[in-house]
KOLMAR-83543 format. One record per residue (C-alpha): residue number from 1; x, y negated, z. Coordinates in steps of 0.2 Angstrom, whole numbers. Layout:
N
NODE; NUM; X; Y; Z
...
END
This chain:
287
NODE; 1; 680; -551; 537
NODE; 2; 679; -534; 539
NODE; 3; 693; -525; 530
NODE; 4; 697; -510; 538
NODE; 5; 688; -496; 531
NODE; 6; 694; -483; 544
NODE; 7; 687; -492; 558
NODE; 8; 674; -484; 571
NODE; 9; 660; -497; 564
NODE; 10; 664; -493; 547
NODE; 11; 663; -473; 552
NODE; 12; 649; -476; 562
NODE; 13; 638; -484; 548
NODE; 14; 642; -472; 536
NODE; 15; 639; -457; 547
NODE; 16; 619; -463; 545
NODE; 17; 621; -453; 529
NODE; 18; 618; -437; 540
NODE; 19; 602; -432; 547
NODE; 20; 608; -426; 564
NODE; 21; 617; -442; 567
NODE; 22; 600; -454; 563
NODE; 23; 592; -444; 576
NODE; 24; 603; -445; 590
NODE; 25; 607; -464; 586
NODE; 26; 588; -468; 582
NODE; 27; 596; -480; 565
NODE; 28; 595; -477; 548
NODE; 29; 604; -488; 533
NODE; 30; 594; -498; 523
NODE; 31; 603; -502; 505
NODE; 32; 604; -516; 490
NODE; 33; 594; -532; 492
NODE; 34; 577; -528; 488
NODE; 35; 576; -517; 503
NODE; 36; 586; -527; 514
NODE; 37; 576; -541; 508
NODE; 38; 559; -533; 513
NODE; 39; 565; -529; 530
NODE; 40; 573; -546; 535
NODE; 41; 557; -553; 530
NODE; 42; 543; -540; 536
NODE; 43; 553; -531; 550
NODE; 44; 567; -542; 556
NODE; 45; 563; -534; 572
NODE; 46; 570; -517; 566
NODE; 47; 588; -524; 560
NODE; 48; 603; -520; 570
NODE; 49; 615; -527; 560
NODE; 50; 616; -532; 541
NODE; 51; 634; -532; 530
NODE; 52; 636; -542; 516
NODE; 53; 651; -540; 502
NODE; 54; 662; -555; 502
NODE; 55; 663; -563; 487
NODE; 56; 678; -574; 489
NODE; 57; 671; -589; 483
NODE; 58; 675; -580; 465
NODE; 59; 662; -586; 450
NODE; 60; 651; -571; 443
NODE; 61; 663; -569; 426
NODE; 62; 678; -567; 437
NODE; 63; 671; -554; 448
NODE; 64; 665; -542; 434
NODE; 65; 676; -528; 436
NODE; 66; 675; -509; 429
NODE; 67; 670; -494; 443
NODE; 68; 662; -494; 457
NODE; 69; 660; -514; 458
NODE; 70; 644; -520; 452
NODE; 71; 643; -534; 441
NODE; 72; 639; -551; 449
NODE; 73; 628; -562; 441
NODE; 74; 621; -580; 445
NODE; 75; 604; -573; 450
NODE; 76; 611; -559; 461
NODE; 77; 622; -573; 471
NODE; 78; 608; -583; 472
NODE; 79; 598; -569; 479
NODE; 80; 610; -566; 492
NODE; 81; 612; -582; 496
NODE; 82; 592; -582; 500
NODE; 83; 593; -567; 510
NODE; 84; 607; -572; 521
NODE; 85; 599; -587; 524
NODE; 86; 583; -580; 529
NODE; 87; 592; -567; 540
NODE; 88; 600; -582; 548
NODE; 89; 585; -591; 551
NODE; 90; 578; -576; 560
NODE; 91; 595; -576; 571
NODE; 92; 600; -557; 566
NODE; 93; 617; -551; 567
NODE; 94; 626; -554; 550
NODE; 95; 644; -548; 547
NODE; 96; 654; -551; 531
NODE; 97; 664; -536; 524
NODE; 98; 678; -531; 510
NODE; 99; 670; -523; 493
NODE; 100; 680; -507; 500
NODE; 101; 671; -506; 516
NODE; 102; 654; -508; 509
NODE; 103; 658; -493; 498
NODE; 104; 664; -484; 513
NODE; 105; 647; -487; 523
NODE; 106; 635; -486; 509
NODE; 107; 627; -469; 504
NODE; 108; 622; -476; 486
NODE; 109; 634; -471; 472
NODE; 110; 635; -489; 469
NODE; 111; 632; -502; 482
NODE; 112; 622; -518; 477
NODE; 113; 631; -532; 490
NODE; 114; 621; -527; 507
NODE; 115; 617; -514; 519
NODE; 116; 606; -516; 536
NODE; 117; 608; -504; 550
NODE; 118; 590; -503; 553
NODE; 119; 581; -496; 571
NODE; 120; 566; -481; 567
NODE; 121; 552; -488; 563
NODE; 122; 538; -474; 563
NODE; 123; 522; -478; 574
NODE; 124; 512; -465; 584
NODE; 125; 497; -458; 576
NODE; 126; 486; -466; 590
NODE; 127; 492; -483; 582
NODE; 128; 486; -478; 566
NODE; 129; 470; -472; 569
NODE; 130; 463; -483; 583
NODE; 131; 462; -497; 569
NODE; 132; 451; -487; 558
NODE; 133; 459; -486; 543
NODE; 134; 449; -484; 526
NODE; 135; 461; -472; 518
NODE; 136; 477; -464; 522
NODE; 137; 490; -451; 515
NODE; 138; 493; -436; 522
NODE; 139; 511; -425; 517
NODE; 140; 511; -408; 521
NODE; 141; 529; -400; 518
NODE; 142; 534; -412; 506
NODE; 143; 552; -409; 504
NODE; 144; 559; -419; 490
NODE; 145; 567; -437; 496
NODE; 146; 562; -447; 478
NODE; 147; 542; -439; 480
NODE; 148; 540; -444; 498
NODE; 149; 546; -462; 493
NODE; 150; 536; -464; 476
NODE; 151; 522; -459; 487
NODE; 152; 526; -471; 501
NODE; 153; 529; -485; 488
NODE; 154; 511; -479; 480
NODE; 155; 503; -479; 496
NODE; 156; 508; -499; 498
NODE; 157; 506; -504; 483
NODE; 158; 486; -496; 483
NODE; 159; 483; -503; 501
NODE; 160; 482; -487; 510
NODE; 161; 482; -488; 530
NODE; 162; 496; -477; 533
NODE; 163; 505; -463; 526
NODE; 164; 507; -447; 538
NODE; 165; 520; -435; 537
NODE; 166; 521; -418; 544
NODE; 167; 536; -411; 555
NODE; 168; 541; -399; 541
NODE; 169; 542; -415; 527
NODE; 170; 558; -424; 523
NODE; 171; 566; -437; 536
NODE; 172; 558; -454; 530
NODE; 173; 576; -461; 534
NODE; 174; 584; -450; 522
NODE; 175; 596; -463; 511
NODE; 176; 586; -457; 495
NODE; 177; 570; -460; 502
NODE; 178; 573; -476; 510
NODE; 179; 579; -482; 491
NODE; 180; 563; -474; 481
NODE; 181; 551; -483; 492
NODE; 182; 560; -500; 486
NODE; 183; 556; -509; 501
NODE; 184; 538; -502; 505
NODE; 185; 544; -492; 519
NODE; 186; 544; -509; 529
NODE; 187; 526; -513; 523
NODE; 188; 514; -501; 531
NODE; 189; 514; -489; 545
NODE; 190; 522; -473; 544
NODE; 191; 520; -457; 555
NODE; 192; 532; -444; 557
NODE; 193; 535; -426; 566
NODE; 194; 517; -422; 568
NODE; 195; 513; -402; 565
NODE; 196; 501; -403; 550
NODE; 197; 487; -393; 560
NODE; 198; 488; -407; 572
NODE; 199; 487; -421; 557
NODE; 200; 472; -414; 552
NODE; 201; 461; -410; 567
NODE; 202; 468; -430; 573
NODE; 203; 461; -438; 556
NODE; 204; 446; -428; 555
NODE; 205; 441; -431; 574
NODE; 206; 445; -451; 571
NODE; 207; 431; -450; 557
NODE; 208; 441; -447; 542
NODE; 209; 438; -434; 528
NODE; 210; 449; -424; 522
NODE; 211; 452; -420; 502
NODE; 212; 465; -409; 498
NODE; 213; 473; -414; 481
NODE; 214; 477; -399; 472
NODE; 215; 479; -395; 453
NODE; 216; 466; -378; 455
NODE; 217; 451; -390; 464
NODE; 218; 434; -385; 462
NODE; 219; 431; -404; 462
NODE; 220; 436; -417; 448
NODE; 221; 444; -434; 455
NODE; 222; 430; -443; 446
NODE; 223; 415; -435; 455
NODE; 224; 422; -437; 472
NODE; 225; 412; -448; 484
NODE; 226; 427; -461; 492
NODE; 227; 417; -473; 499
NODE; 228; 419; -468; 516
NODE; 229; 434; -465; 527
NODE; 230; 447; -454; 520
NODE; 231; 463; -445; 520
NODE; 232; 469; -439; 504
NODE; 233; 480; -422; 508
NODE; 234; 496; -418; 497
NODE; 235; 507; -404; 498
NODE; 236; 525; -397; 492
NODE; 237; 531; -401; 475
NODE; 238; 534; -382; 472
NODE; 239; 520; -372; 479
NODE; 240; 507; -385; 483
NODE; 241; 495; -384; 499
NODE; 242; 495; -368; 509
NODE; 243; 479; -357; 510
NODE; 244; 473; -362; 527
NODE; 245; 476; -380; 523
NODE; 246; 465; -381; 509
NODE; 247; 451; -372; 520
NODE; 248; 453; -385; 533
NODE; 249; 449; -399; 521
NODE; 250; 431; -406; 518
NODE; 251; 435; -405; 496
NODE; 252; 449; -397; 485
NODE; 253; 450; -412; 473
NODE; 254; 459; -412; 456
NODE; 255; 466; -422; 445
NODE; 256; 461; -419; 425
NODE; 257; 473; -417; 413
NODE; 258; 465; -421; 396
NODE; 259; 483; -418; 387
NODE; 260; 494; -403; 384
NODE; 261; 504; -408; 399
NODE; 262; 506; -392; 411
NODE; 263; 504; -401; 427
NODE; 264; 508; -418; 436
NODE; 265; 520; -420; 447
NODE; 266; 515; -425; 467
NODE; 267; 520; -443; 464
NODE; 268; 512; -446; 449
NODE; 269; 496; -435; 456
NODE; 270; 497; -445; 472
NODE; 271; 496; -461; 465
NODE; 272; 482; -457; 454
NODE; 273; 471; -451; 469
NODE; 274; 477; -466; 479
NODE; 275; 473; -481; 465
NODE; 276; 456; -471; 465
NODE; 277; 452; -474; 484
NODE; 278; 451; -495; 483
NODE; 279; 445; -493; 466
NODE; 280; 428; -485; 474
NODE; 281; 429; -493; 489
NODE; 282; 429; -511; 481
NODE; 283; 418; -508; 467
NODE; 284; 406; -494; 473
NODE; 285; 396; -496; 456
NODE; 286; 412; -486; 448
NODE; 287; 407; -471; 455
END
């Protein structure tokens, strides 16, 4: 069992909270049973090492402590055992660590018993476009980790073909992004590091209509034709889409607000748009 919080291994894992280190090493952290369970199940090839907190043979009642140690319930113990069994079945590297080591490794304020060091999983844009997706989402200059992660989660739930992030958007391997995807990061293709103009050009050349989502759009969400392949283009949380991006799109669409709310945030608007796409494509009569 690893107990030395000052060891090189612990420091190297903790260092993955910094973007420069993640980029240099091509690695990132997945934290907690949900995210780690999803990567073990769906992308075991991406797992370099898995670290889990030793329970010391204690019953759940005896492991409840104040402070940074989270209460351990019977359900949590059972879930961790199942996760570790799945990891062993896939031949993954598993290391037992003390609670103090897990705290030192984790970015989360309250660790949840397990972390995984994962290899980068983003894919090339060609791989996405070659399969002719029905709809995708493009994030142009989206900087907020929580919003980016929530859009990825919504895209996964709606059945989008991929999420494409511009080079000026947040790093998808930021721990806050990874946590906010709640495991969806490991379910669908993610493209990163491509300039917005290149994304728009390549996606249009692949036969997808470009639909800008903007609160000042002249077409209502319920009026836009979504039966064909298309890409939703979402902009920055503060200033939306830049004029040249809107001009490059085939339509500028707005989500109607029927009450007195001033606006919808990016994640809310994106989820509504993304869910409209499969609704129309699977049931054209609702157009």
